[in-house]
SEKOLTOR-145530 format. One record per residue (C-alpha): x, y, z. Coordinates in steps of 0.1 Angstrom, whole numbers, padded with zeros to 4 digits. Last residue first. Example, Ala and Ser with C-alpha at 12.3 -4.5 7.8 and 13.67 -1.06 7.14 Angstrom:
2
<u: 0137, v: -0011, w: 0071>
<u: 0123, v: -0045, w: 0078>
***
This chain:
145
<u: 0205, v: -0820, w: 0082>
<u: 0181, v: -0797, w: 0097>
<u: 0195, v: -0767, w: 0113>
<u: 0177, v: -0741, w: 0137>
<u: 0185, v: -0706, w: 0142>
<u: 0176, v: -0689, w: 0174>
<u: 0203, v: -0662, w: 0173>
<u: 0217, v: -0660, w: 0138>
<u: 0238, v: -0681, w: 0116>
<u: 0255, v: -0668, w: 0084>
<u: 0244, v: -0691, w: 0057>
<u: 0264, v: -0703, w: 0026>
<u: 0253, v: -0733, w: 0001>
<u: 0287, v: -0747, w: -0012>
<u: 0319, v: -0728, w: -0007>
<u: 0334, v: -0726, w: -0042>
<u: 0300, v: -0725, w: -0065>
<u: 0305, v: -0685, w: -0069>
<u: 0267, v: -0685, w: -0064>
<u: 0272, v: -0693, w: -0028>
<u: 0295, v: -0667, w: -0020>
<u: 0275, v: -0640, w: -0033>
<u: 0243, v: -0651, w: -0017>
<u: 0257, v: -0654, w: 0015>
<u: 0276, v: -0620, w: 0014>
<u: 0241, v: -0604, w: 0004>
<u: 0225, v: -0620, w: 0035>
<u: 0257, v: -0609, w: 0055>
<u: 0255, v: -0573, w: 0042>
<u: 0216, v: -0572, w: 0052>
<u: 0223, v: -0587, w: 0087>
<u: 0248, v: -0560, w: 0095>
<u: 0285, v: -0563, w: 0096>
<u: 0302, v: -0541, w: 0124>
<u: 0328, v: -0566, w: 0131>
<u: 0327, v: -0554, w: 0167>
<u: 0293, v: -0572, w: 0170>
<u: 0310, v: -0604, w: 0167>
<u: 0298, v: -0633, w: 0145>
<u: 0304, v: -0666, w: 0160>
<u: 0286, v: -0686, w: 0134>
<u: 0292, v: -0693, w: 0098>
<u: 0268, v: -0722, w: 0085>
<u: 0283, v: -0740, w: 0054>
<u: 0263, v: -0766, w: 0030>
<u: 0276, v: -0790, w: 0006>
<u: 0309, v: -0791, w: 0024>
<u: 0342, v: -0787, w: 0003>
<u: 0365, v: -0789, w: 0033>
<u: 0396, v: -0773, w: 0011>
<u: 0373, v: -0745, w: 0001>
<u: 0359, v: -0740, w: 0035>
<u: 0393, v: -0736, w: 0049>
<u: 0403, v: -0710, w: 0022>
<u: 0369, v: -0692, w: 0032>
<u: 0382, v: -0693, w: 0071>
<u: 0416, v: -0676, w: 0060>
<u: 0396, v: -0647, w: 0043>
<u: 0373, v: -0644, w: 0074>
<u: 0403, v: -0638, w: 0094>
<u: 0416, v: -0664, w: 0120>
<u: 0423, v: -0650, w: 0152>
<u: 0456, v: -0654, w: 0173>
<u: 0484, v: -0634, w: 0159>
<u: 0458, v: -0615, w: 0137>
<u: 0446, v: -0599, w: 0169>
<u: 0476, v: -0581, w: 0169>
<u: 0469, v: -0554, w: 0143>
<u: 0495, v: -0555, w: 0115>
<u: 0470, v: -0557, w: 0086>
<u: 0451, v: -0524, w: 0102>
<u: 0414, v: -0534, w: 0110>
<u: 0387, v: -0521, w: 0089>
<u: 0401, v: -0523, w: 0053>
<u: 0376, v: -0513, w: 0026>
<u: 0363, v: -0542, w: 0005>
<u: 0333, v: -0525, w: -0002>
<u: 0306, v: -0551, w: 0006>
<u: 0326, v: -0575, w: 0030>
<u: 0340, v: -0547, w: 0050>
<u: 0376, v: -0558, w: 0055>
<u: 0393, v: -0576, w: 0085>
<u: 0361, v: -0594, w: 0091>
<u: 0375, v: -0614, w: 0119>
<u: 0366, v: -0652, w: 0118>
<u: 0335, v: -0669, w: 0106>
<u: 0331, v: -0696, w: 0133>
<u: 0325, v: -0728, w: 0116>
<u: 0295, v: -0751, w: 0111>
<u: 0301, v: -0774, w: 0082>
<u: 0274, v: -0796, w: 0068>
<u: 0272, v: -0827, w: 0042>
<u: 0308, v: -0830, w: 0046>
<u: 0334, v: -0836, w: 0017>
<u: 0363, v: -0829, w: 0038>
<u: 0368, v: -0839, w: 0075>
<u: 0388, v: -0869, w: 0072>
<u: 0412, v: -0852, w: 0050>
<u: 0424, v: -0829, w: 0076>
<u: 0416, v: -0792, w: 0076>
<u: 0447, v: -0770, w: 0083>
<u: 0445, v: -0750, w: 0116>
<u: 0464, v: -0719, w: 0123>
<u: 0437, v: -0698, w: 0137>
<u: 0404, v: -0718, w: 0135>
<u: 0394, v: -0712, w: 0175>
<u: 0357, v: -0714, w: 0178>
<u: 0327, v: -0737, w: 0177>
<u: 0341, v: -0764, w: 0154>
<u: 0312, v: -0786, w: 0139>
<u: 0316, v: -0809, w: 0109>
<u: 0285, v: -0829, w: 0099>
<u: 0281, v: -0860, w: 0078>
<u: 0250, v: -0875, w: 0068>
<u: 0237, v: -0909, w: 0061>
<u: 0257, v: -0932, w: 0083>
<u: 0248, v: -0910, w: 0114>
<u: 0279, v: -0891, w: 0115>
<u: 0293, v: -0861, w: 0136>
<u: 0329, v: -0848, w: 0132>
<u: 0335, v: -0826, w: 0163>
<u: 0362, v: -0796, w: 0165>
<u: 0384, v: -0791, w: 0196>
<u: 0402, v: -0763, w: 0212>
<u: 0428, v: -0765, w: 0242>
<u: 0456, v: -0774, w: 0216>
<u: 0451, v: -0743, w: 0194>
<u: 0460, v: -0760, w: 0162>
<u: 0425, v: -0781, w: 0165>
<u: 0421, v: -0813, w: 0183>
<u: 0396, v: -0838, w: 0173>
<u: 0365, v: -0851, w: 0185>
<u: 0346, v: -0878, w: 0166>
<u: 0311, v: -0884, w: 0174>
<u: 0292, v: -0912, w: 0159>
<u: 0254, v: -0912, w: 0158>
<u: 0231, v: -0938, w: 0165>
<u: 0218, v: -0925, w: 0198>
<u: 0253, v: -0917, w: 0210>
<u: 0285, v: -0936, w: 0196>
<u: 0317, v: -0920, w: 0206>
<u: 0350, v: -0919, w: 0186>
<u: 0386, v: -0919, w: 0200>
<u: 0407, v: -0893, w: 0214>
<u: 0404, v: -0867, w: 0239>
***
């Protein structure tokens, strides 16, 4: 899949991720640029054309440690890390992309991070100035850009 499609005044540019079966999408209406990657960040390096977007919607990655306590939840040598990006790796990508706002999605129940912890983590990350305005998505969330 290559090339850009124009739909209702929005250009949609699909691009392959490192996992060759997965795609991300860069959308632009001339005023705002939105990066959407539904899943599969493992091994991906953000190209220059996705940087400095107004909004990035990205999977959070695996929470290998508890974000509040830093306690390791998953052993460092676990095989999941051979195919899934960690939350720390995702944050490093966000630092490269430099979005004004970022929404983290694909939050797994197995990560055992509750809503309160995510709210606190979003506030902490946003206050750091390194990631833009941070929000963790929830079911029925609506985003305006």
